[in-house]
C-alpha positions as a printed NumPy array, in Angstrom:
array([[ 21.276,  85.134, -24.647],
       [ 23.001,  83.845, -21.531],
       [ 21.892,  81.422, -19.065],
       [ 22.336,  82.631, -15.249],
       [ 21.412,  80.996, -12.062],
       [ 20.392,  83.961,  -9.624],
       [ 18.845,  82.199,  -6.577],
       [ 17.469,  79.521,  -5.061],
       [ 19.329,  76.02 ,  -6.119],
       [ 18.727,  72.491,  -4.803],
       [ 20.729,  69.071,  -6.148],
       [ 19.679,  65.516,  -5.527],
       [ 22.725,  63.648,  -4.627],
       [ 23.194,  59.896,  -2.996],
       [ 18.957,  59.958,  -2.42 ],
       [ 18.59 ,  63.148,  -0.981],
       [ 18.131,  66.991,  -1.986],
       [ 20.455,  69.5  ,  -0.852],
       [ 20.322,  73.592,  -0.977],
       [ 23.096,  75.078,  -2.79 ],
       [ 25.956,  73.638,  -4.93 ],
       [ 27.48 ,  70.637,  -2.943],
       [ 30.956,  69.688,  -3.548],
       [ 30.225,  66.093,  -5.443],
       [ 33.68 ,  65.489,  -7.031],
       [ 37.061,  64.716,  -5.465],
       [ 40.158,  66.163,  -7.009],
       [ 41.385,  62.576,  -8.344],
       [ 37.78 ,  61.453,  -9.845],
       [ 37.774,  60.493, -13.167],
       [ 35.497,  62.94 , -14.181],
       [ 37.711,  65.641, -13.157],
       [ 40.91 ,  64.38 , -14.454],
       [ 39.752,  62.589, -17.678],
       [ 36.025,  64.319, -18.554],
       [ 33.708,  61.714, -18.323],
       [ 30.746,  63.641, -17.129],
       [ 27.313,  64.388, -18.929],
       [ 24.567,  65.978, -18.523],
       [ 21.427,  67.575, -19.838],
       [ 19.327,  70.791, -19.67 ],
       [ 15.507,  71.088, -19.621],
       [ 13.325,  74.041, -18.403],
       [ 10.061,  74.763, -16.126],
       [  7.973,  77.64 , -16.552],
       [  4.511,  78.658, -16.727],
       [  3.738,  75.359, -15.076],
       [  5.127,  73.496, -18.147],
       [  8.373,  71.181, -18.613],
       [  8.66 ,  71.044, -22.343],
       [ 10.446,  67.792, -23.365],
       [ 11.428,  66.708, -19.83 ],
       [ 11.161,  63.131, -20.356],
       [ 13.068,  63.39 , -23.775],
       [ 16.001,  65.368, -22.029],
       [ 16.036,  62.695, -19.243],
       [ 16.111,  59.845, -21.801],
       [ 19.064,  61.692, -23.652],
       [ 20.934,  61.934, -20.081],
       [ 20.764,  57.934, -19.888],
       [ 21.607,  57.876, -23.07 ],
       [ 24.747,  60.406, -23.062],
       [ 26.33 ,  58.411, -20.518],
       [ 25.809,  54.998, -22.06 ],
       [ 27.644,  56.501, -25.29 ],
       [ 30.602,  57.651, -22.872],
       [ 31.075,  54.052, -21.242],
       [ 29.084,  54.909, -17.99 ],
       [ 26.423,  52.734, -16.71 ],
       [ 23.494,  54.622, -15.046],
       [ 21.668,  52.641, -12.75 ],
       [ 18.6  ,  54.7  , -13.369],
       [ 16.218,  55.187, -15.763],
       [ 14.678,  58.284, -18.037],
       [ 11.21 ,  58.077, -16.151],
       [ 12.905,  57.45 , -12.637],
       [ 15.237,  60.977, -13.26 ],
       [ 12.002,  62.497, -14.673],
       [ 10.151,  61.643, -11.027],
       [ 13.074,  62.851,  -9.297],
       [ 13.191,  66.346, -11.515],
       [  9.445,  66.958, -10.67 ],
       [ 10.114,  66.419,  -7.054],
       [ 12.53 ,  68.857,  -7.101],
       [ 10.663,  71.271,  -9.043],
       [  8.029,  71.042,  -6.618],
       [  9.985,  72.729,  -4.189],
       [  9.987,  75.956,  -5.977],
       [  7.268,  78.334,  -6.482],
       [  5.285,  77.849,  -9.915],
       [  5.927,  81.172, -11.431],
       [  9.532,  80.827, -11.207],
       [ 11.48 ,  79.889, -14.559],
       [ 13.718,  77.026, -13.519],
       [ 16.921,  75.185, -15.283],
       [ 16.728,  71.512, -14.561],
       [ 20.05 ,  69.61 , -14.609],
       [ 20.275,  65.793, -14.622],
       [ 24.216,  64.754, -14.545],
       [ 26.278,  61.281, -14.665],
       [ 29.716,  61.178, -14.187],
       [ 32.54 ,  58.285, -13.266],
       [ 34.877,  58.493, -10.521],
       [ 37.209,  55.828, -11.121],
       [ 39.035,  54.88 , -14.158],
       [ 42.479,  55.378, -16.352],
       [ 41.594,  56.558, -19.418],
       [ 38.649,  54.292, -19.82 ],
       [ 35.857,  54.971, -17.105],
       [ 35.127,  52.052, -15.013],
       [ 31.375,  51.793, -15.093],
       [ 30.355,  50.707, -12.05 ],
       [ 31.851,  53.92 , -10.424],
       [ 29.115,  56.148, -12.161],
       [ 27.285,  58.375, -10.04 ],
       [ 24.163,  60.669, -10.7  ],
       [ 23.304,  63.855,  -9.363],
       [ 20.355,  66.391, -10.818],
       [ 20.195,  70.07 ,  -9.965],
       [ 17.243,  72.149, -10.085],
       [ 18.024,  76.082,  -9.979],
       [ 16.371,  79.612, -10.619],
       [ 17.47 ,  80.69 , -13.869],
       [ 15.426,  83.196, -15.868],
       [ 14.902,  82.87 , -19.566],
       [ 16.55 ,  85.219, -21.547],
       [ 14.378,  88.292, -22.733],
       [ 13.49 ,  87.505, -26.719],
       [ 15.191,  91.007, -27.58 ],
       [ 17.951,  89.219, -29.918],
       [ 21.596,  88.672, -30.235],
       [ 24.432,  88.969, -32.405],
       [ 26.528,  86.666, -34.188],
       [ 29.51 ,  86.275, -36.351],
       [ 31.465,  83.28 , -38.02 ],
       [ 34.314,  81.282, -36.112],
       [ 37.447,  80.14 , -37.077],
       [ 36.503,  76.831, -34.807],
       [ 34.442,  73.941, -36.051],
       [ 32.085,  71.389, -34.943],
       [ 34.106,  68.329, -34.141],
       [ 32.852,  64.995, -36.408],
       [ 31.461,  62.139, -34.696],
       [ 35.225,  60.35 , -35.477],
       [ 36.689,  63.44 , -33.56 ],
       [ 34.869,  63.671, -30.295],
       [ 31.977,  62.13 , -28.883],
       [ 29.189,  64.426, -30.315],
       [ 26.126,  61.955, -29.97 ],
       [ 26.209,  62.45 , -26.3  ],
       [ 25.956,  65.896, -24.598],
       [ 29.452,  65.588, -22.673],
       [ 31.066,  68.189, -20.863],
       [ 34.44 ,  67.604, -22.319],
       [ 32.655,  69.09 , -25.517],
       [ 32.226,  72.527, -23.722],
       [ 35.783,  73.67 , -23.993],
       [ 35.551,  74.064, -27.712],
       [ 32.093,  76.188, -27.426],
       [ 34.398,  78.133, -24.464],
       [ 36.924,  79.257, -27.355],
       [ 34.336,  79.799, -29.916],
       [ 32.393,  82.117, -27.234],
       [ 36.027,  83.859, -26.602],
       [ 36.53 ,  84.42 , -30.188],
       [ 32.954,  85.829, -30.967],
       [ 33.372,  88.13 , -27.554],
       [ 36.636,  89.268, -28.688],
       [ 34.942,  90.448, -32.231],
       [ 32.253,  92.421, -30.306],
       [ 29.608,  89.667, -31.076],
       [ 27.29 ,  87.672, -28.412],
       [ 27.72 ,  84.474, -30.055],
       [ 28.795,  82.822, -33.479],
       [ 27.553,  80.759, -36.081],
       [ 29.669,  77.153, -35.874],
       [ 30.551,  74.896, -38.859],
       [ 31.235,  71.487, -38.976],
       [ 34.394,  70.039, -40.763],
       [ 33.1  ,  70.454, -44.135],
       [ 32.01 ,  74.046, -43.763],
       [ 28.183,  73.188, -43.268],
       [ 26.471,  75.173, -40.812],
       [ 25.842,  73.445, -37.525],
       [ 24.915,  75.138, -34.939],
       [ 25.439,  78.679, -32.757],
       [ 28.155,  78.165, -29.737],
       [ 25.832,  76.569, -27.371],
       [ 22.451,  76.535, -28.817],
       [ 20.41 ,  75.375, -31.921],
       [ 20.44 ,  77.207, -35.157],
       [ 17.189,  76.766, -37.373],
       [ 16.669,  78.166, -40.748],
       [ 13.211,  78.808, -41.848],
       [ 12.15 ,  79.204, -45.54 ],
       [  8.515,  79.663, -46.883],
       [  7.042,  78.564, -43.74 ],
       [  9.313,  75.403, -43.146],
       [ 12.104,  74.827, -40.99 ]])
């Protein structure tokens, strides 16, 4: 179930592609101190990129929900992503990650300091051999508690708490409930229930 980057990675930043993991944040940037980063994650495998357009559009939507001001559209992000994908062997399994973040602002990010980067990395899809899951004492925040409508980096420390608790119990992940106790998701993956052939 783990997502691992195992080989080559490239990052699009300031209008150019850079090999590896370039330093793009400063120690005093808003995203570091105050959590204004958003991202999305898409896959490329077997020459396919399922829902790449939707992932790119969601990255823009997430940025706006966090008070950022993206100056690039979903289709433009998709075009950049496809440029990056084209720099890899078509047989490789890749992870595509567009990201927005702010560099300035006190508590509230200054929208006009929004930056965009996109990473493409080798990341094999985990084998479909199952995983173990438990319940957790933590819950997915409600929309009036955290920016859950966005794919925001600030949500992931809670995910880390869930995983730490699950690993401590000897499980791979956990089933997470919402504040009312209804099943919401796995720690960092969607959870679907199928009954009589319908999800």
